[in-house]
N, C-alpha and C positions, 0 to 999 in steps of 0.2 A: 503494500500500500504506500510505499515511499513516493511513488510517482505522483500521487494525489496531493501530497503536502504542498508543493509549489502552487498547484491549481487552487487549493484552499486558501493559501495566503493571498493569492492574486484576487480571488473572489471577495475576501474580507476587505482588502484595500479598495477594490472597485466600488463596493457598497458603502465605503466610508463609515464602517461600523465604529461606534464609540462606546464608552463605558456606560453611557446612559440608555443605550438601546436594549430592548427585549427582542431577542432573535429566535426565529424558528428555522431549523435546518430540515427541509422536506426530503423524504426518501434518503435518510442520512447514511445508510449502510453502516460502515464502521466509524463513522462520524469524525473524520479528519477535519472537516470544515467547522463543525461545532467546537471541537477541541481548539482549533486554531483561533476562532473568534473569541472564545473564553480566555485563552492564554494571552492573546495579544491585546485585548481591550478590557477584560474584566467584566464584560457585558453579561447579562442574564441570558442563558441560552437553553433552548429546548430542542432536542433531536427526536424526530419521529420516523419510524420505519415499520413495515408490515412484518418483518422477520425477527422473531425473538432471538434467533441465533446471531443475527447481525448486531442487535442491541447488546447482547452479552459481550460480543467482541468489542463493541464501542466502549462499554463500561471498562473493560480491561485496558483498552488503549488509553482512556482518560486517566485511569490509575497509573499506568506506566508514565504518562506525560506529567503526572503530578497535578492534574486539573480536577478541581472539585466544583460541585454546584450545578453541573449540567443536569437538566431534567430529561429523562428518557421516556418516550411514549411508544407503545406498540399500537399502531393504528393504520387506517386506510387513508392514503394520501389523496384519494378521490373523494373522500368525505372526512375532512379534517375535524377532529373532535375539539374544536376551539370556537369561541364566539367570533362574531364579526369584529374587525378592528382590534385584534388582540396583540399584534406584534408590530414593532417599528420596522424591522427588517425581516424579510423572508428570503432564505437562500436555498438553492438546490444546485449542487455541483453537477451531477449528471443523472441521478436516479429518477427524477420526474419524467424524463423522456422514455423510460422503459415501462411506465405504467400502461395498462391496457388502453386508457384514454387520456393521453397527455394534455389534451386541451381542457379536460375536466380538472386536472391537477392545477393547471395555470389559473383557472377560474377560482379554485379553492384558495390558491396562494394569494390572489388578489383580494378575496373576501376577508381573509384573516389579517391582512396588512392594514395598519391604521391609515385612515385617509382624512380624518377630521382636522382641518386647519393647518396642516403642516406637511413637510415632505414625507412621502412614503417611498419605500424602496423594495423592489423585487429584483433579485439577481440570479442568473443562472449561467452556467458555462456552455450549455448546449447552443445557445444563441448568442453568447457573449453579450448579453443585454443586461442593462441595469436601468430600470424605469424609475425616473425621479419626476414627480409632478407635485404641484401644490394644488390641493383640491379645496 
């Protein structure tokens, strides 16, 4: 998984993640991106994946990295178990594009990203896109 660490660092930089942000890493796999965001910024981070095995590995990776405080969720990225406007930044390195319906995942990512009165950010490496808008 060392290949993904530079990608994760680039994604965290691209989204201008700060310590004040509440971050969601969608389809987190072993969660290199969530770990990178937490270590680099001290932000509050949640990682979600449908695979309990990947989440177990993610927890082990976080322990090895000396990173604490990441919340791990087992869940469906096509039906995120969070309310509207729950996160400042929503990240997905690659995993969202492997969902059965990636367009549904993107809609869910938009739904859970805060939009009220400030910048909101959705970043993914599949499209190399970072959407920043004031709503």
